[in-house]
Structures are given as C-alpha cells and as structure tokens.
Backbone bond lengths (Angstrom), bond angles and torsions (degrees), N, CA, C in turn:
res aa  C-N    CA-C-N  psi(-1)  N-CA   C-N-CA  omega(-1)  CA-C   N-CA-C  phi
1 X - - - 1.442 - - 1.523 110.34 -
2 X 1.331 116.71 -39.01 1.449 120.26 178.04 1.510 108.99 -141.23
3 X 1.294 114.04 177.55 1.449 120.69 178.45 1.527 109.62 -69.79
4 X 1.333 119.02 120.70 1.472 118.93 -178.84 1.519 113.10 -64.11
5 X 1.323 117.97 -28.28 1.453 120.58 178.19 1.525 111.95 -73.65
6 X 1.316 116.83 -24.93 1.462 120.06 -179.62 1.523 110.33 -65.36
7 X 1.303 118.59 -33.38 1.455 121.86 179.18 1.530 110.56 -63.70
8 X 1.323 117.22 -34.88 1.451 121.15 -179.50 1.525 112.23 -74.88
9 X 1.319 117.88 -17.61 1.460 121.83 -177.22 1.531 112.44 -78.65
10 X 1.326 118.09 -13.94 1.461 120.96 -179.29 1.520 109.33 -75.62
11 X 1.312 115.43 119.47 1.461 122.03 179.92 1.528 108.63 -76.56
12 X 1.314 118.43 127.64 1.472 120.39 179.52 1.532 112.82 -60.74
13 X 1.334 117.70 -29.31 1.466 120.11 177.59 1.524 110.93 -66.14
14 X 1.320 115.85 -40.18 1.461 119.63 -179.93 1.529 110.10 -69.76
15 X 1.326 116.48 -40.60 1.460 119.13 178.25 1.524 111.09 -64.14
16 X 1.338 117.82 -38.68 1.463 120.79 177.34 1.528 110.64 -66.06
17 X 1.323 116.85 -40.44 1.463 120.91 177.12 1.526 110.43 -61.11
18 X 1.315 116.36 -47.41 1.468 119.95 179.51 1.519 111.61 -61.39
19 X 1.338 117.12 -41.90 1.463 120.64 179.34 1.523 111.13 -64.29
20 X 1.327 116.88 -42.31 1.459 120.27 179.32 1.513 112.55 -65.32
21 X 1.319 116.39 -45.26 1.462 119.51 179.57 1.523 111.74 -68.09
22 X 1.327 116.91 -33.02 1.468 119.97 175.53 1.522 110.49 -65.93
23 X 1.328 117.46 -38.09 1.470 120.86 177.38 1.529 110.57 -64.75
24 X 1.342 116.85 -41.77 1.466 120.49 177.23 1.521 109.74 -63.21
25 X 1.322 116.67 -43.67 1.473 121.09 179.05 1.524 110.37 -59.11
26 X 1.338 117.14 -46.13 1.466 120.62 -178.72 1.522 110.85 -64.46
27 X 1.338 117.33 -40.63 1.456 119.93 178.68 1.524 111.12 -64.13
28 X 1.329 116.88 -44.39 1.463 120.08 179.88 1.521 110.34 -64.25
29 X 1.317 116.60 -45.11 1.456 120.03 -177.14 1.518 112.43 -65.34
30 X 1.319 116.36 -50.22 1.454 119.65 -173.91 1.528 112.64 -94.86
31 X 1.312 117.57 -37.60 1.460 120.60 -177.49 1.514 112.89 -68.85
32 X 1.327 117.51 -55.52 1.451 120.43 -178.32 1.526 111.31 -62.69
33 X 1.305 116.76 -44.92 1.467 119.01 -177.66 1.524 111.82 -68.63
34 X 1.321 117.80 -35.21 1.463 120.72 -179.35 1.524 110.91 -69.53
35 X 1.335 116.77 -41.03 1.448 120.59 -176.77 1.521 113.21 -96.23
36 X 1.301 118.09 10.02 1.464 121.20 -175.74 1.526 112.13 -62.19
37 X 1.308 118.19 -34.89 1.469 119.96 -178.88 1.525 112.33 -64.59
38 X 1.320 116.42 -26.02 1.467 120.25 -179.17 1.521 112.29 -82.31
39 X 1.308 118.34 -9.95 1.464 122.47 -177.63 1.526 108.92 -93.71
40 X 1.310 117.06 80.78 1.464 122.26 -173.17 1.526 111.50 -102.93
41 X 1.334 117.16 77.00 1.457 121.89 170.63 1.511 108.03 -149.23
42 X 1.326 115.93 167.32 1.456 121.10 -172.45 1.526 111.25 -99.83
43 X 1.349 116.20 142.79 1.456 123.58 174.12 1.529 106.40 -132.58
44 X 1.318 116.39 116.58 1.466 122.60 179.37 1.525 111.86 52.99
45 X 1.332 116.27 39.10 1.462 120.56 177.15 1.517 115.48 83.54
46 X 1.316 117.84 1.18 1.456 121.60 179.22 1.529 109.36 -118.04
47 X 1.325 117.25 147.46 1.464 118.55 174.79 1.533 109.99 -62.28
48 X 1.327 117.14 137.23 1.460 121.28 -175.89 1.518 111.58 -60.90
49 X 1.343 118.53 -37.15 1.460 119.40 -179.63 1.519 111.34 -62.75
50 X 1.330 118.37 -39.77 1.460 121.41 176.97 1.528 110.42 -66.97
51 X 1.358 116.21 -44.85 1.458 120.26 -178.82 1.516 110.72 -61.03
52 X 1.335 117.87 -43.41 1.463 121.14 -177.82 1.523 110.49 -65.19
53 X 1.317 117.89 -42.42 1.464 120.33 -179.37 1.525 111.40 -71.05
54 X 1.336 117.56 -38.52 1.459 120.20 -175.11 1.521 113.77 -86.19
55 X 1.327 117.78 -36.67 1.454 120.22 -173.08 1.524 113.78 -121.31
56 X 1.305 116.57 -42.98 1.463 121.00 -172.98 1.514 113.79 -61.39
57 X 1.325 117.32 -43.29 1.463 120.28 -179.56 1.523 110.58 -64.79
58 X 1.304 117.73 -40.93 1.462 120.91 179.42 1.525 110.39 -63.99
59 X 1.328 116.90 -42.53 1.464 120.18 178.06 1.524 111.17 -64.07
60 X 1.317 117.78 -37.24 1.465 120.66 177.05 1.524 110.67 -65.35
61 X 1.324 118.12 -39.76 1.464 120.85 179.02 1.532 110.21 -64.08
62 X 1.327 117.45 -40.14 1.461 120.74 177.34 1.528 109.94 -64.71
63 X 1.320 116.90 -39.97 1.466 120.82 178.21 1.527 111.22 -64.74
64 X 1.321 117.50 -37.76 1.465 121.07 177.69 1.526 110.34 -62.89
65 X 1.326 117.30 -44.81 1.464 121.05 -179.88 1.528 110.35 -65.52
66 X 1.329 117.52 -41.94 1.462 121.08 179.43 1.527 110.93 -64.61
67 X 1.316 117.77 -41.40 1.461 121.33 178.11 1.522 110.78 -64.16
68 X 1.329 116.97 -43.29 1.467 120.86 178.72 1.526 110.32 -61.07
69 X 1.325 117.19 -44.92 1.469 120.67 -179.41 1.528 110.99 -63.79
70 X 1.335 117.36 -41.39 1.458 120.55 -178.96 1.530 111.31 -66.04
71 X 1.324 116.76 -43.69 1.467 119.81 -179.72 1.527 110.54 -67.98
72 X 1.316 118.16 -41.49 1.459 120.36 179.92 1.529 110.82 -66.12
73 X 1.331 117.34 -34.69 1.464 119.96 177.14 1.524 110.31 -65.76
74 X 1.319 116.58 -37.24 1.458 120.54 178.14 1.525 112.01 -70.65
75 X 1.328 117.62 -34.31 1.459 121.40 -179.06 1.526 112.58 -79.31
76 X 1.320 119.28 -26.53 1.464 122.27 -175.74 1.517 113.38 -60.95
77 X 1.322 120.83 -44.18 1.470 118.85 178.91 1.531 112.59 -63.64
78 X 1.328 117.90 -28.82 1.460 120.91 178.01 1.521 111.53 -66.20
79 X 1.308 116.07 -26.77 1.456 120.53 -178.19 1.524 112.12 -84.34
80 X 1.331 117.94 -8.98 1.463 123.53 -177.59 1.520 112.03 56.66
81 X 1.323 115.34 39.53 1.452 120.19 178.67 1.520 109.32 -89.16
82 X 1.323 117.97 141.23 1.463 119.26 175.29 1.527 109.04 -71.12
83 X 1.324 117.33 154.68 1.465 119.12 177.56 1.523 110.29 -66.09
84 X 1.326 116.94 156.70 1.477 119.56 177.85 1.507 111.74 -59.66
85 X 1.310 116.68 156.92 1.463 122.47 -179.04 1.525 109.12 -60.06
86 X 1.313 115.51 136.67 1.451 121.04 177.61 1.523 113.25 91.17
87 X 1.335 118.24 -7.94 1.451 121.16 -179.91 1.521 108.32 -96.44
88 X 1.309 115.68 125.88 1.458 120.12 179.31 1.511 109.42 -121.39
89 X 1.314 116.90 148.65 1.459 121.54 174.32 1.513 108.65 -83.53
90 X 1.323 114.94 128.00 1.472 118.68 -178.96 1.492 110.82 -105.59
C-alpha cells in the first residue's frame, strides 16, 4: 500500500509532539466551548465565556502552531537534513 521504508522515517518524537498538540487542540476546541457557559466571570469588561469562544481559542491555536514550528526547528538540525530548496542562510 505504501513504501515500507517510509514508515521507518517517522520520528517517534515528532509523532509524540503531533499527538500531544492534537490533544491540546481537541481540548481547546471541544472542552472550552462546551463548558463556556459555566465560566461566568468578567475579563477586561467582557464575559469570560464570550472571550474564550471569540478570542481565547484562536490565540491557543496560534500558540499551538508557534510551538510546533519552534520544536520542529530545534529537531531539524538533529536530523542533518538540508534546508528546503530556495532557503538560504543570511
């Protein structure tokens, strides 16, 4: 069905990172939004449930992407991979 060598190329650290960030994403998406009605206090003049649904989840998604990019950048030199085509060190 696929290349048998391709399965061996998946780094367990990267798969664990993806699984962890996916779990955080699922919790933020479903957990915060599901329980938002129970969060009845004010943040900067807005109800926390509204703030979490409108702003907080989006900020968490941006943080997840930034964390993934930072960790992958740190792991890439360990793999001794050349940079993608067109990328130059300045």
